[in-house]
Structure formats: C-alpha cells, structure tokens
C-alpha positions in Angstrom: 115.3 68.4 242.3 112.6 70.8 241.2 111.6 74.1 242.8 108.5 72.7 244.4 110.4 70.0 246.2 113.0 72.5 247.3 110.3 74.8 248.8 108.7 71.7 250.5 112.1 70.8 252.1 112.6 74.4 253.2 109.1 74.5 254.8 109.7 71.2 256.6 113.1 72.3 257.9 111.7 75.6 259.2 108.8 73.7 260.9 111.3 71.4 262.5 113.4 74.3 263.7 110.3 75.9 265.3 109.5 72.6 267.0 113.0 72.3 268.3 112.8 75.8 269.7 109.5 75.1 271.4 111.0 71.9 273.0 114.1 73.9 274.1 111.9 76.4 275.9 110.0 73.7 277.7 113.2 71.9 278.7 114.8 75.0 280.3 113.2 74.4 283.7 114.3 70.8 283.7 117.9 71.9 283.3 117.9 74.3 286.2 120.2 73.8 289.2 119.0 71.1 291.6 118.5 72.2 295.1 120.3 70.0 297.6 118.4 71.0 300.7 118.2 67.8 302.8 115.3 69.1 304.9 112.9 69.5 302.0 114.1 66.7 299.6 115.1 63.2 300.5 118.3 61.6 299.1 116.5 59.5 296.5 114.5 62.4 295.3 117.7 64.5 294.9 119.3 61.7 292.9 116.2 61.4 290.8 116.3 65.2 290.2 120.0 65.1 289.3 119.3 62.3 286.8 116.4 64.2 285.3 118.6 67.2 285.0 121.3 65.3 283.2 118.8 63.8 280.8 117.4 67.2 280.1 120.8 68.6 279.3 121.6 65.7 277.0 118.3 66.2 275.2 119.1 69.9 274.8 122.6 69.0 273.4 120.9 66.8 270.8 118.4 69.5 269.9 121.3 72.0 269.5 123.1 69.6 267.1 120.0 69.1 265.1 119.3 72.8 265.0 122.8 73.5 263.7 122.4 70.8 261.0 119.1 72.2 259.9 120.4 75.8 259.9 123.2 74.7 257.6 120.6 73.2 255.3 118.7 76.4 255.0 122.0 78.1 254.0 122.6 75.3 251.4 119.1 75.8 250.0 119.8 79.5 249.7 123.2 78.9 248.0 121.7 76.3 245.6 123.7 73.4 247.2 121.0 71.5 248.9 120.5 68.0 247.7 124.0 67.6 246.5 126.7 65.5 248.3 129.2 67.7 250.0 132.0 65.2 249.3 131.5 64.1 245.7 128.9 66.6 244.4 126.5 63.9 243.2 122.7 64.5 243.7 121.4 63.0 246.9 118.2 60.9 246.2 115.0 62.6 247.3 114.0 59.5 249.2 117.1 59.9 251.4 116.3 63.6 251.9 112.7 62.7 252.8 114.0 60.5 255.6 116.6 63.0 256.8 116.5 66.5 255.2 119.8 67.3 257.0 121.6 64.5 255.1 124.6 66.2 253.4 126.2 63.2 251.9 125.1 60.5 249.4 124.9 57.0 250.6 128.2 56.0 249.1 130.1 58.9 250.8 128.3 58.5 254.1 129.1 54.8 254.3 132.7 55.1 253.2 
C-alpha cells in the first residue's frame, strides 16, 4: 500500500469517527430515562418510549464498537501495521479495506 492510499484511509477513518460522534450526540436524548407518569403519558406511549430508548441504546453500543475499531486502526496506521493481517501478517487487499477500513484480518484468517 502506498503513502497516498494510507493517507486516504486515515482521512476516511477520521471522517467516519466524526460522523459517529455527531450521531452519538444526537442520540443522547433518545437514551434518556423514560418518565412513567401515567397522568401525562398513556400505557402504549410509555411502551413505545421504552422501546425507542432500548433501540437508541443498542445503536449507541454499535457506534461505540465501531469507534473503538476505527481508533485501533488509527493506531495501526501510526505504527505502520495498517493493511496487514493481525494473525498471519499478510497484506490485506486494498479492495477489502475499501469495503471495511477496520478489517484487521485477511479473508483466509477471517473465515477460518
């Protein structure tokens, strides 16, 4: 992988991290405690609010996982290890990295 490709991956990773941070900020309100005041909210509305809260928390958990994976990739870029399989050390094809820049294993090791 050449230096230009590496810089492109780093820029894409940083842009995705910024996007995830923005989505996390928007999702904070949806994860707030649901008020169970029966006089202001009906039973079905409370159930709907609880379901929405659970979905928002699950989405945040997924964003947290992706953020950690991408942060590890920035470290791998810095250390010169990005683009190499963490198991066998072989170079990961650029096409695979284009689909998922956080891929840390080659196809053989990922499927085995």
